[in-house]
C-alpha positions, -999 to +999 in steps of 0.1 A: +469+549-405+431+546-399+418+568-371+392+553-348+371+572-323+365+547-295+335+557-274+332+541-239+299+545-221+291+537-185+288+501-174+307+473-158+317+461-193+338+492-197+368+472-185+367+451-217+372+483-237+407+484-223+416+452-241+398+464-273+420+496-272+451+475-268+441+453-298+434+482-320+467+500-312+486+467-318+469+465-352+484+499-361+453+521-357+452+557-343+428+553-314+412+583-297+393+573-266+360+592-258+352+582-223+319+593-207+316+603-171+296+572-164+324+550-178+350+567-156+332+553-126+346+519-137+378+527-156+396+560-155+402+580-187+439+580-179+439+542-184+425+545-219+449+573-228+478+553-217+467+522-237+460+544-267+494+560-263+480+595-262+490+625-241+471+635-211+447+665-214+447+662-252+420+682-269+399+656-287+376+680-305+399+687-335+397+650-343+360+646-342+353+654-379+382+634-394+379+599-382+376+567-404+353+549-379+333+556-347+331+526-323+310+526-292+319+497-269+303+492-246+271+510-256+246+511-228+209+513-233+211+550-223+238+558-249+220+537-275+188+558-270+209+590-272+225+579-305+190+570-319+175+603-310+204+626-317+210+637-281+245+653-278+252+659-241+287+645-238+319+642-258+308+607-272+274+617-284+286+650-298+312+630-318+285+608-331+266+637-345+297+653-360+310+620-375+307+614-412+315+578-418+307+543-406+296+536-370+299+504-351+280+499-319+286+470-294+256+470-270+260+458-234+231+458-209+207+437-188+188+412-209+155+427-200+167+461-210+179+447-244+145+431-250+125+461-240+104+475-269+120+510-266+155+495-270+143+474-299+129+505-316+162+524-310+182+495-326+159+495-356+163+533-359+201+531-359+202+502-383+180+521-407+207+548-407+234+523-416+248+518-381+264+484-377+259+463-345+282+436-331+266+415-303+253+415-277+262+379-267+243+355-245+258+347-212+259+355-174+256+391-165+276+408-137+245+407-114+242+369-120+213+370-145+216+349-177+205+361-211+214+382-242+231+414-232+268+407-227+293+428-246+308+410-275+344+398-268+370+424-277+386+402-303+352+398-320+347+436-320+383+442-333+376+417-362+345+435-372+364+468-371+390+454-395+362+443-419+346+478-419+380+495-425+391+471-452+383+480-488+351+462-498+351+436-525+329+458-546+347+491-539+349+513-570+320+495-586+287+513-595+256+492-591+221+499-603+193+480-586+156+481-595+133+473-565+096+471-557+066+468-580+055+492-606+020+506-607+003+514-640-025+540-636-060+531-646-074+564-634-064+589-608-068+564-579-066+529-594-037+510-609-026+477-623+002+463-602+016+434-581+024+424-546+061+431-546+073+449-514+108+457-526+125+437-498+147+417-521+160+448-539+166+466-507+185+436-493+206+436-524+213+474-520+223+469-484+247+441-491+262+459-521+267+490-500+283+469-473+308+456-499+318+491-508+299+497-540+282+529-550+245+519-552+216+535-570+181+522-564+152+528-589+124+525-563+089+515-573+064+519-545+086+503-518+071+490-486+105+492-468+131+520-465+161+523-488+193+517-468+213+547-455+240+558-479+221+545-510+208+569-536+171+563-544+153+575-575+115+572-575+103+553-605+066+543-598+058+531-634+074+508-659+080+537-683+097+559-656+119+530-645+129+522-681+138+559-688+158+562-656+177+529-662+186+539-697+197+573-686+223+562-661+258+558-676+288+539-664+271+512-644+291+481-637+262+459-625+225+459-633+204+440-607+168+441-620+150+429-589+118+450-594+086+433-604+077+454-634+041+452-646+039+433-678+008+453-690-006+487-686-040+502-695-041+514-731-056+546-719-056+560-683-084+583-672-073+617-659-099+616-632-116+589-611-141+567-628-173+568-608-187+534-597-220+524-614-239+492-623-222+488-656-193+465-664-159+481-670-137+466-697-100+476-697-078+472-727-042+463-716-011+467-737+024+454-730+049+475-711+084+480-725+108+452-716+134+469-694+157+439-692+158+434-729+164+471-736+194+471-711+206+438-725+208+452-760+229+481-748+251+461-725+288+470-728+317+447-725+325+439-688+290+449-676+270+423-657+233+421-662+212+402-636+176+395-645+150+383-619+121+360-628+091+351-607+074+320-621+056+288-610+074+255-608+096+236-632+080+251-663+087+286-650+123+276-643+127+265-679+114+298-692+138+317-670+168+297-684+159+312-718+164+347-705+201+343-707+197+346-745+165+366-749+176+393-724+213+389-730+216+384-692+247+371-674+227+358-644+191+349-640+176+347-605+145+324-604+121+323-575+089+302-574+060+325-565+037+295-564+048+291-528+033+314-501+063+311-477+088+329-500+090+357-525+064+384-526+057+401-493+078+376-474+110+382-454+124+349-468+133+337-503+146+306-521+161+310-555+180+293-583+209+312-598+213+305-635+244+313-655+257+300-688+282+277-670+262+264-640+231+265-619+230+268-581+201+265-557+201+288-528+180+273-500+153+291-481+168+319-460+163+355-450+164+378-480+196+394-467+214+360-469+200+354-504+212+388-514+247+379-503+246+347-524+235+366-554+263+392-551+288+364-546+278+351-580+280+387-594+315+390-581+324+358-599+311+371-632+327+406-630+360+410-649 
C-alpha cells in the first residue's frame, strides 16, 4: 500500500483537501495528513484524521522518512517559498526536507501572487529539483477576483498522484543521453565548437526520468541544468564523450542528442596564442564518430538513436542513410536552416526516421518533442 504524506497549508482552498483525502483513501492509499496551523484556521486537523482513518494524537514523525510520495495541496505562496528555500518551521516543511522521493505541489493563491516574480523564481527552483506541479487553474477566487491561481480540482490532483505512483513505462531501463555541444581546444582559451545549448538532450533526460528510467547524461558544455535525479558526467570534448560512452555497460537505449564537433585542431597550443598582424592557419582533422563506434558495438535488443542537424531535403536524405552507416534504429532529423527551431531555441520540429516508417513531429516545445521521441523508442524496445 503506497504511503502518501498529504501536506495542507493555510488558505481557503484547504477545504478541497478533504475531498482529496477521501479520494486517496478510497483508492487504497495510506494517507498521513500534515496540517499546518494556518490550514487549521479553515479545517481542523481532526477532520483530516477522520477522513484518513487515522487515530487522534498519532505521532507522525516516524512516518516522515518512509513515504512513497509527498503531496502539498493546497500550497500557498508562503509554503511554496519555504519549500524552495529549505525553511523547516512546521511539520509539513520539516517533512519536505526529510522526504526522499517524489514531491507533488498543487499551488493555490491570488493571481497576482502567482504572477509575482518572486513566486515564479520559487517555482523554477522547485522544478529544477524535480518537484512536480499540478495547477493552478484559472477561475474565480474566493475574494471575487478572476485569474490563474485556483487550486486544481481534487480529482485532477488524485489522477496525477496515481501517475506518479504507477511504475513508469521505462522503469528498469538504463538510458544514456549525450547532450550539448563539444568544444575542441585551439589553445588555452579558444576552441572549435557549435551553438548547441543542450536543451534537447536535457528535455529527453527529464522525460526519460519521468517515465521511470535510470538516466545518465554525458554533458558537453550545457547552457541549462541537468534535471534532478539524473546522473551527469562532464564530457567537454568529442574524445572524452566517446571514451565515456564506450565505457558505460548495460545501457538499453543510447540517445545521441549532442552536437559533436566534426573536426578538431590537429594540434592544440598549451598556452594562449598572442594576437598579432599575421594570418593564423589552423589544420583541422576529423573527430571520432561516436554514433558509428556505438553502432558497431550495439548488442541485441539495444536501441541506438542518432540525431542529425542538416539543411533541407538533401540533409534529410543524408540522415536516412544513417540507419545503415551508423547501425541506428532511429534517426532524428532537424532542419537547422531555420532560425525558429533547433540550436539555442526552446522549440524544435523533427522527422523521426526508422526502417519501417517516417513521422514528422510538428513544431513544439522541446519537452513535447522529447516525449514523441521516447514514444518511438518505446515502440522499438523489445
